[in-house]
Backbone as CSV, one residue per row, in Angstrom:
resi,resn,N_x,N_y,N_z,CA_x,CA_y,CA_z,C_x,C_y,C_z
1,MET,0.817,-1.185,0.000,0.000,0.000,0.000,0.867,1.258,0.000
2,ASP,1.996,1.233,0.729,2.865,2.397,0.760,3.473,2.659,-0.610
3,GLY,3.799,1.635,-1.355,4.370,1.771,-2.689,3.371,2.401,-3.645
4,PHE,2.077,2.010,-3.498,1.043,2.575,-4.369,0.860,4.074,-4.105
5,LEU,0.836,4.483,-2.842,0.702,5.904,-2.504,1.914,6.703,-2.998
6,LEU,3.079,6.111,-2.867,4.283,6.764,-3.358,4.214,6.939,-4.881
7,PHE,3.723,5.925,-5.588,3.567,5.999,-7.042,2.562,7.099,-7.418
8,VAL,1.418,7.165,-6.745,0.395,8.171,-7.035,0.954,9.573,-6.760
9,LEU,1.664,9.736,-5.660,2.254,11.030,-5.327,3.286,11.443,-6.382
10,PHE,4.127,10.515,-6.789,5.133,10.797,-7.819,4.457,11.150,-9.151
11,ALA,3.408,10.434,-9.528,2.680,10.709,-10.769,2.014,12.084,-10.694
12,ALA,1.450,12.446,-9.542,0.811,13.749,-9.395,1.845,14.872,-9.518
13,ILE,3.014,14.666,-8.954,4.078,15.673,-9.053,4.517,15.832,-10.507
14,LEU,4.659,14.722,-11.222,5.039,14.795,-12.637,3.967,15.506,-13.457
15,LEU,2.702,15.194,-13.219,1.615,15.854,-13.944,1.581,17.355,-13.639
16,LEU,1.785,17.706,-12.377,1.815,19.111,-11.990,2.974,19.842,-12.678
17,ALA,4.147,19.209,-12.721,5.304,19.819,-13.386,5.037,19.991,-14.885
18,ALA,4.431,18.982,-15.519,4.108,19.071,-16.941,3.099,20.191,-17.193
19,TYR,2.103,20.316,-16.334,1.093,21.364,-16.473,1.727,22.750,-16.321
20,LEU,2.586,22.904,-15.331,3.242,24.195,-15.123,4.148,24.561,-16.297
21,LEU,4.862,23.573,-16.826,5.692,23.836,-18.006,4.827,24.211,-19.205
22,TRP,3.713,23.547,-19.379,2.808,23.846,-20.488,2.271,25.269,-20.366
23,ARG,1.870,25.683,-19.163,1.362,27.035,-18.939,2.466,28.081,-19.195
24,TYR,3.666,27.788,-18.748,4.785,28.693,-18.965,5.058,28.865,-20.463
25,TRP,5.062,27.749,-21.196,5.303,27.796,-22.632,4.174,28.537,-23.342
26,ALA,2.941,28.329,-22.916,1.810,29.029,-23.530,1.921,30.535,-23.300
27,ALA,2.370,30.948,-22.127,2.529,32.372,-21.847,3.641,32.981,-22.693
28,LEU,4.686,32.223,-22.981,5.785,32.736,-23.807,5.399,32.880,-25.269
29,THR,4.554,31.995,-25.747,4.258,31.969,-27.181,3.069,32.821,-27.579
30,VAL,2.364,33.418,-26.644,1.239,34.275,-26.989,1.783,35.559,-27.602
31,ALA,1.279,35.891,-28.797,1.731,37.097,-29.495,0.577,38.085,-29.584
32,THR,0.893,39.334,-29.416,-0.125,40.372,-29.553,-0.416,40.584,-31.038
33,PRO,-1.551,41.193,-31.369,-1.837,41.456,-32.786,-0.763,42.315,-33.452
34,GLY,-0.188,43.248,-32.718,0.882,44.072,-33.288,2.112,43.243,-33.619
35,GLU,2.470,42.327,-32.730,3.619,41.449,-32.986,3.344,40.543,-34.184
36,GLU,2.097,40.068,-34.296,1.751,39.207,-35.430,1.850,39.970,-36.746
37,ARG,1.349,41.224,-36.774,1.449,42.031,-37.994,2.909,42.294,-38.351
38,PHE,3.735,42.581,-37.333,5.156,42.817,-37.575,5.811,41.574,-38.167
39,GLU,5.534,40.418,-37.599,6.127,39.186,-38.116,5.642,38.879,-39.523
40,GLU,4.378,39.196,-39.835,3.877,38.984,-41.192,4.579,39.906,-42.179
41,ARG,4.805,41.173,-41.763,5.522,42.106,-42.641,6.950,41.649,-42.880
42,ILE,7.613,41.175,-41.835,8.992,40.687,-41.981,9.027,39.449,-42.877
43,ALA,8.059,38.559,-42.700,8.006,37.352,-43.539,7.786,37.723,-45.001
44,ALA,6.903,38.692,-45.258,6.669,39.137,-46.635,7.920,39.776,-47.218
45,LEU,8.622,40.573,-46.422,9.873,41.187,-46.875,10.911,40.118,-47.204
46,ASN,11.036,39.128,-46.334,11.983,38.042,-46.591,11.618,37.290,-47.858
47,GLU,10.323,37.095,-48.073,9.876,36.385,-49.277,10.237,37.175,-50.524
48,ARG,9.998,38.488,-50.489,10.360,39.318,-51.651,11.861,39.325,-51.879
49,GLN,12.636,39.409,-50.798,14.094,39.413,-50.929,14.608,38.089,-51.468
50,ALA,13.996,36.999,-51.033,14.472,35.676,-51.431,14.264,35.431,-52.916
51,HIS,13.212,35.990,-53.487,12.891,35.711,-54.884,13.234,36.870,-55.810
52,ARG,14.109,37.742,-55.361,14.477,38.883,-56.185,15.308,38.441,-57.391
53,TYR,16.241,37.550,-57.192,17.090,37.057,-58.271,16.926,35.548,-58.378
54,SER,16.989,35.051,-59.604,16.917,33.607,-59.794,18.285,32.990,-59.486
55,ASP,18.298,31.686,-59.315,19.556,31.002,-59.034,20.548,31.155,-60.189
56,GLU,20.018,31.173,-61.408,20.908,31.328,-62.558,21.583,32.697,-62.546
57,GLU,20.837,33.743,-62.180,21.429,35.074,-62.119,22.467,35.168,-61.008
58,LEU,22.216,34.478,-59.901,23.148,34.544,-58.780,24.448,33.799,-59.068
59,THR,24.373,32.698,-59.807,25.567,31.896,-60.048,26.316,32.300,-61.313
60,ALA,25.678,33.066,-62.206,26.338,33.471,-63.450,27.326,34.595,-63.164
61,LEU,28.475,34.534,-63.827,29.456,35.599,-63.691,28.971,36.829,-64.441
62,ALA,29.173,37.983,-63.857,28.738,39.233,-64.483,29.749,39.662,-65.534
63,THR,29.240,40.153,-66.649,30.125,40.696,-67.675,30.535,42.101,-67.250
64,GLU,31.528,42.644,-67.932,31.972,43.995,-67.596,30.861,45.011,-67.828
65,GLU,30.091,44.801,-68.877,28.988,45.722,-69.174,27.920,45.675,-68.076
66,ASP,27.574,44.455,-67.623,26.589,44.331,-66.546,27.106,44.947,-65.252
67,ALA,28.371,44.720,-64.964,28.949,45.284,-63.745,28.940,46.805,-63.805
68,TRP,29.276,47.359,-64.976,29.290,48.806,-65.126,27.877,49.363,-64.967
69,ARG,26.894,48.707,-65.594,25.506,49.161,-65.511,25.018,49.131,-64.061
70,THR,25.357,48.072,-63.328,24.956,47.976,-61.929,25.585,49.085,-61.106
71,MET,26.859,49.355,-61.338,27.551,50.409,-60.598,26.919,51.768,-60.880
72,VAL,26.583,52.043,-62.130,25.980,53.327,-62.494,24.597,53.460,-61.862
73,GLU,23.799,52.392,-61.913,22.460,52.440,-61.318,22.526,52.690,-59.823
74,ARG,23.438,52.023,-59.149,23.571,52.230,-57.699,24.056,53.636,-57.386
75,GLY,24.936,54.163,-58.212,25.389,55.528,-58.018,24.265,56.525,-58.207
76,ARG,23.419,56.302,-59.202,22.278,57.194,-59.411,21.315,57.135,-58.238
77,ARG,21.073,55.931,-57.734,20.174,55.792,-56.577,20.744,56.526,-55.374
78,ALA,22.053,56.412,-55.150,22.677,57.041,-53.987,22.611,58.557,-54.108
79,THR,22.925,59.107,-55.290,22.891,60.567,-55.427,21.463,61.074,-55.350
80,ARG,20.517,60.344,-55.885,19.119,60.758,-55.804,18.673,60.783,-54.348
81,ARG,19.076,59.763,-53.587,18.715,59.694,-52.179,19.376,60.840,-51.406
82,GLU,20.660,61.084,-51.693,21.363,62.176,-51.015,20.756,63.519,-51.382
83,ARG,20.424,63.673,-52.658,19.867,64.933,-53.113,18.524,65.186,-52.454
84,SER,17.666,64.171,-52.440,16.345,64.377,-51.840,16.464,64.602,-50.341
85,THR,17.365,63.881,-49.687,17.553,64.084,-48.249,18.124,65.464,-47.988
86,GLY,19.079,65.886,-48.795,19.666,67.209,-48.626,18.650,68.307,-48.857
87,ASP,17.783,68.149,-49.884,16.754,69.147,-50.151,15.807,69.276,-48.979
88,VAL,15.410,68.153,-48.419,14.501,68.178,-47.283,15.151,68.884,-46.105
89,MET,16.421,68.569,-45.845,17.117,69.185,-44.724,17.247,70.706,-44.936
90,ARG,17.569,71.134,-46.161,17.692,72.563,-46.431,16.355,73.277,-46.265
91,ARG,15.275,72.642,-46.766,13.952,73.259,-46.615,13.574,73.396,-45.154
92,ARG,13.844,72.364,-44.370,13.531,72.434,-42.942,14.338,73.535,-42.260
93,ALA,15.613,73.626,-42.596,16.464,74.645,-41.986,15.983,76.041,-42.378
94,ARG,15.662,76.230,-43.664,15.183,77.523,-44.123,13.876,77.892,-43.433
95,LYS,12.978,76.920,-43.316,11.682,77.162,-42.682,11.859,77.518,-41.206
96,SER,12.730,76.793,-40.519,12.924,77.081,-39.100,13.597,78.437,-38.900
97,LEU,14.458,78.833,-39.839,15.098,80.141,-39.720,14.104,81.274,-39.943
98,THR,13.181,81.102,-40.888,12.213,82.165,-41.153,11.184,82.262,-40.048
99,GLU,10.891,81.154,-39.374,9.893,81.170,-38.311,10.448,81.701,-36.999
100,GLN,11.757,81.672,-36.831,12.343,82.097,-35.564,12.389,83.611,-35.477
101,THR,12.078,84.118,-34.288,12.244,85.551,-34.047,13.651,85.772,-33.520
102,PRO,14.250,86.893,-33.841,15.623,87.108,-33.361,15.651,87.199,-31.840
103,ARG,16.585,86.532,-31.245,16.731,86.548,-29.802,17.839,87.541,-29.445
104,LEU,17.470,88.521,-28.683,18.449,89.531,-28.307,18.604,89.547,-26.801
105,LEU,19.802,89.797,-26.381,20.038,89.989,-24.956,19.574,91.384,-24.583
106,PRO,19.168,91.602,-23.355,18.728,92.943,-22.963,19.843,93.960,-23.187
107,GLY,19.454,95.100,-23.732,20.424,96.167,-23.953,21.188,96.029,-25.256
108,ARG,20.910,95.018,-26.092,21.623,94.846,-27.375,20.749,95.375,-28.502
109,ARG,21.366,95.791,-29.583,20.601,96.263,-30.728,20.826,95.329,-31.909
110,VAL,19.893,95.355,-32.838,19.979,94.490,-34.026,20.944,95.123,-35.017
111,THR,21.887,94.345,-35.466,22.818,94.837,-36.484,22.454,94.204,-37.806
112,THR,22.593,94.936,-38.853,22.305,94.407,-40.194,23.618,94.091,-40.882
113,PRO,23.609,93.065,-41.720,24.845,92.743,-42.438,25.176,93.809,-43.462
114,PRO,26.426,93.928,-43.839,26.820,94.908,-44.855,26.083,94.629,-46.173
115,PRO,25.870,95.632,-47.022,25.093,95.447,-48.262,25.676,94.418,-49.202
116,ASP,26.975,94.214,-49.208,27.554,93.235,-50.133,27.262,91.788,-49.727
117,GLU,26.840,91.516,-48.484,26.514,90.169,-48.048,25.052,89.827,-48.233
118,GLN,24.214,90.818,-48.531,22.790,90.555,-48.678,22.493,89.999,-49.987
């Protein structure tokens, strides 16, 4: 009889441990809707990236003409990106300068730049 009670107690402890582990794992794997949307976006991005080039294009050696064309295209993309970013930064700076009122210390007067700098 003592062996049977010991067996039941041991089985109950094992079942309790399995249940607690299951609950812990369930709490770890629950994802919020925002996390699910993020993971779906990342999966879609990975899918697009994976199928951008075929295996034949990846394993084929590039000719000098193809290499030159790729270099030129990347250079155009970089300058376009720099140009658009620079334009935005200049517009923001110009806008913030026109919106700001001159800050003067008490007792100071506003000086104007010489006519040749205007």
